[in-house]
Structure formats: structure tokens, C-alpha cells
C-alpha positions as CSV (number, residue, x, y, z in Angstrom):
1,M,-12.6,54.7,134.7
2,R,-10.2,53.1,137.0
3,S,-11.6,49.6,135.7
4,V,-10.6,50.4,132.3
5,Y,-7.1,51.1,133.3
6,V,-7.1,47.7,135.3
7,V,-8.5,45.9,132.2
8,L,-5.8,48.0,129.8
9,I,-2.8,46.7,132.2
10,L,-4.1,43.2,132.2
11,V,-4.3,43.2,128.3
12,T,-1.1,44.6,128.2
13,A,0.5,42.0,130.7
14,L,-1.3,39.0,128.7
15,T,0.1,40.5,125.3
16,A,3.6,40.4,126.5
17,A,3.5,37.1,128.0
18,C,2.4,35.6,125.0
19,S,4.9,37.7,122.8
20,C,7.7,36.2,125.2
21,S,6.1,32.6,124.8
22,D,6.2,32.8,121.0
23,E,9.9,34.0,120.8
24,G,11.1,31.4,123.2
25,A,9.0,28.7,121.0
26,S,11.2,29.3,118.1
27,G,14.3,29.1,120.1
28,D,17.8,30.8,119.7
29,L,20.0,29.1,117.2
30,R,23.0,29.4,118.9
31,D,21.9,27.4,121.9
32,M,20.7,24.7,119.5
33,T,23.1,21.8,118.6
34,V,23.4,21.4,114.7
35,V,25.1,18.1,113.2
36,F,26.6,18.4,109.5
37,V,26.8,15.0,108.1
38,G,29.4,14.7,105.4
39,A,32.6,13.9,104.1
40,S,36.1,15.8,103.4
41,I,34.4,19.1,102.4
42,T,32.6,19.1,105.6
43,E,35.5,17.9,107.6
44,A,37.8,20.8,106.3
45,W,35.1,23.6,106.8
46,D,36.6,25.6,109.6
47,F,33.2,26.3,111.5
48,G,34.8,28.2,114.2
49,R,36.0,30.6,111.5
50,Y,32.9,31.0,110.0
51,F,30.3,30.4,112.5
52,P,31.8,31.7,116.1
53,G,29.3,31.2,118.8
54,Y,27.3,28.4,117.2
55,N,27.1,25.0,118.4
56,F,28.0,23.2,115.3
57,K,29.3,19.7,115.2
58,K,30.7,17.4,112.8
59,V,30.0,13.5,111.8
60,I,32.3,12.6,109.3
61,Y,31.7,9.5,107.2
62,Y,33.7,8.3,104.1
63,E,31.0,6.3,102.4
64,A,27.9,7.6,100.1
65,D,25.5,5.7,102.9
66,K,25.5,8.3,105.6
67,T,23.0,6.3,107.3
68,Q,25.7,4.0,108.8
69,A,27.0,6.8,110.8
70,W,23.7,7.7,112.3
71,D,24.4,6.4,115.8
72,E,27.3,9.0,116.0
73,V,24.7,11.7,114.9
74,A,22.2,10.7,117.4
75,A,24.7,10.9,120.3
76,Y,24.8,14.6,120.1
77,D,21.1,14.7,120.3
78,P,20.9,17.1,117.6
79,D,18.3,19.9,117.1
80,I,19.2,20.0,113.4
81,V,20.8,17.7,111.0
82,V,22.3,18.8,107.9
83,V,23.3,16.2,105.4
84,K,25.4,16.4,102.2
85,E,26.5,14.0,99.5
86,C,30.1,14.6,98.3
87,A,31.0,14.7,94.7
88,A,33.5,12.5,95.3
89,Y,31.0,9.4,95.3
90,F,29.8,10.4,91.8
91,N,31.4,8.4,89.1
92,A,33.9,10.1,86.6
93,G,32.2,7.9,84.1
94,G,28.7,8.5,84.9
95,G,26.5,6.1,85.6
96,T,26.3,6.9,89.6
97,P,23.6,5.0,91.5
98,L,21.6,7.9,92.0
99,A,18.4,6.0,93.5
100,E,20.5,4.5,96.2
101,Y,21.7,8.1,97.2
102,E,18.2,9.4,96.9
103,N,17.3,6.3,99.2
104,V,20.2,7.6,101.6
105,M,18.7,11.0,102.1
106,K,15.0,9.9,102.7
107,S,16.2,7.5,105.3
108,M,18.3,10.3,107.2
109,V,15.3,12.6,106.7
110,A,13.4,9.8,108.6
111,L,15.7,9.1,111.3
112,A,16.5,12.8,111.9
113,R,12.4,13.2,112.3
114,N,12.1,10.2,114.3
115,A,14.7,11.2,116.7
116,G,13.0,14.9,116.9
117,A,15.5,16.7,115.0
118,T,14.9,18.8,112.1
119,P,16.4,17.4,108.9
120,V,18.2,19.6,106.4
121,L,19.3,18.5,102.9
122,A,22.3,20.1,100.9
123,T,22.7,19.8,97.5
124,T,26.2,18.5,96.4
125,I,28.7,20.8,95.3
126,P,29.8,21.0,91.6
127,V,33.1,19.9,90.0
128,D,35.4,21.8,87.6
129,V,35.2,19.7,84.7
130,G,38.6,18.6,83.3
131,V,40.4,19.4,86.5
132,G,42.0,16.4,88.3
133,D,39.5,13.7,87.6
134,C,36.4,15.6,87.2
135,T,34.5,14.7,84.2
136,Q,31.3,16.2,82.5
137,E,29.6,13.0,83.1
138,Q,30.1,13.2,86.8
139,L,28.8,16.9,86.9
140,D,25.7,15.4,84.7
141,D,25.0,13.0,87.5
142,I,25.5,15.7,90.3
143,I,23.3,18.1,88.4
144,A,20.5,15.2,88.3
145,F,20.9,14.5,91.8
146,N,20.8,18.0,92.9
147,G,17.4,18.2,90.9
148,W,16.0,15.4,93.0
149,V,16.8,16.8,96.1
150,R,15.3,20.2,95.4
151,N,12.2,18.5,94.4
152,Y,12.2,16.4,97.4
153,C,12.5,19.2,99.7
154,A,9.6,21.0,98.1
155,Q,7.4,18.0,98.3
156,N,8.3,16.8,101.7
157,G,8.6,20.1,103.8
158,V,12.2,19.6,104.2
159,A,14.6,22.6,104.7
160,L,17.2,22.9,101.4
161,M,20.9,23.9,101.8
162,D,21.5,24.8,98.1
163,Y,25.1,24.7,98.2
164,Y,25.1,24.1,94.3
165,N,23.2,27.2,93.3
166,R,25.4,29.2,95.7
167,I,29.0,28.6,94.3
168,A,27.9,27.3,90.6
169,D,29.6,29.4,87.9
170,D,27.7,30.0,84.5
171,Q,28.7,26.7,83.4
172,G,27.5,24.9,86.3
173,Q,30.7,24.1,87.6
174,L,33.1,24.9,90.6
175,P,34.9,28.2,89.6
176,S,38.6,27.7,89.5
177,D,39.2,30.2,92.0
178,C,37.3,28.3,94.4
179,H,39.0,25.2,94.5
180,G,42.4,23.9,95.5
181,G,43.7,22.8,91.9
182,D,41.7,19.3,92.2
183,G,38.4,20.6,90.9
184,L,36.6,19.1,93.8
185,H,37.4,20.6,97.2
186,P,36.6,24.3,98.2
187,N,39.4,26.3,99.3
188,D,39.4,29.4,101.2
189,H,37.5,31.4,99.0
190,G,35.3,28.5,98.2
191,Y,34.3,28.0,101.7
192,A,33.8,32.0,102.2
193,V,31.4,32.0,99.1
194,L,29.4,29.2,100.6
195,S,29.2,30.0,104.4
196,P,27.0,33.0,104.0
197,I,23.8,30.7,103.3
198,V,24.3,28.5,106.3
199,I,23.0,30.7,109.1
200,P,19.8,32.2,107.1
201,V,19.0,28.6,106.1
202,L,19.3,27.1,109.5
203,E,17.1,30.0,111.0
204,G,14.4,29.4,108.7
205,A,14.6,25.4,109.6
206,K,14.9,25.5,113.4
207,P,12.2,23.9,115.3
């Protein structure tokens, strides 16, 4: 009978050890370095307000080709890299070079993975047509690009941060109460709408 108790104790101890090992393997997101690569919308996002206690960094690059900022990204030794293209780089008259932007996203995924980081691609936030310089042609290009991002992520095992679906109204546009009047940049309410999806997506993507 005593031997049975010994075996049970050993099994319990081994089970607990395996459980602890599994938990440690996934890691705590708060202990990870997450780098968000973007432009003005990322720069204005108050991470300290919406994500207190997380080690979120920003790399701001005001060109569509975010690969040019990779050295700055790599300097953080990131665990996760979130890449977003800004609506400002979609042409008001349409004809945005979407293939070039798609190649940027592919390249950023490859760079992140080669550096041992987990890539996360974000959809582009919509614009409010007719406000400021925002046009339907611009929005159409954004919608087409976002469709490609979603398909690429699904086909290549890349986590998706779908900002567009989170904030778009019934017309697929940026709601008027979510921007500061230019039809493009979120205001405080816009960031409050977007922010709740960030942690769940990162939790699902973390290495």
C-alpha cells in the first residue's frame, strides 16, 4: 500500500512540473518586448494610458516602406513585431501601388521571423470619405489592401490585428466621432475603440 502512495506522490509531482513547464513556455506578455511599426496613428497612440504595465515600443517611420526602419526595430530585440500601413499612404485618386505595400508586409514578416520574433500584421484603419482629403477611391484601395492582408495572414500562419473591422462603420468608413476632423487620424474615442483588441491578439500570437 505504501508503494502505491509513493507512486501517486511521484505522479502528482511530475504532473505539476510539466504544468509549470508548459506555462513558462508560452511566457507572460508583460515580460515581452512588443514593437509597433507605423506612422502618425501609432505615434499618437498613448500606450501608457491604454496598456499600462506592458513593454510596448514604437518605431515611427513616415514612409510606406517600413523595411527601411528594420534596424531600429531589431535594436529592441523584440519578441513580437506589429506592422501597420497608414491610410495616408493610399492615394486620394486611387491607383495606390498595392503590390508594393504587399511586398513590404511580406518582407517585414520574413525579417521578424529571421530575427526570432513573432510577426503580427495589422489592417489599415479606414477613412471618412468626403472629410478632409479623404476619398472613396482611397477607401477602396484600403479595403482591397486589407483583404489581401487577411488572406495572407490566414494562408501563412501570421497573426492578424484587424483594426479596420474593429472601428469601421456600416459604410466601411471611419466614424465621424472617432476622428479629430480630418477623416484620417483617430481621436481619443477612436483609440478607445481600437485598444481593446490589442492585448487579446498579442496574447494569441505570443511565442
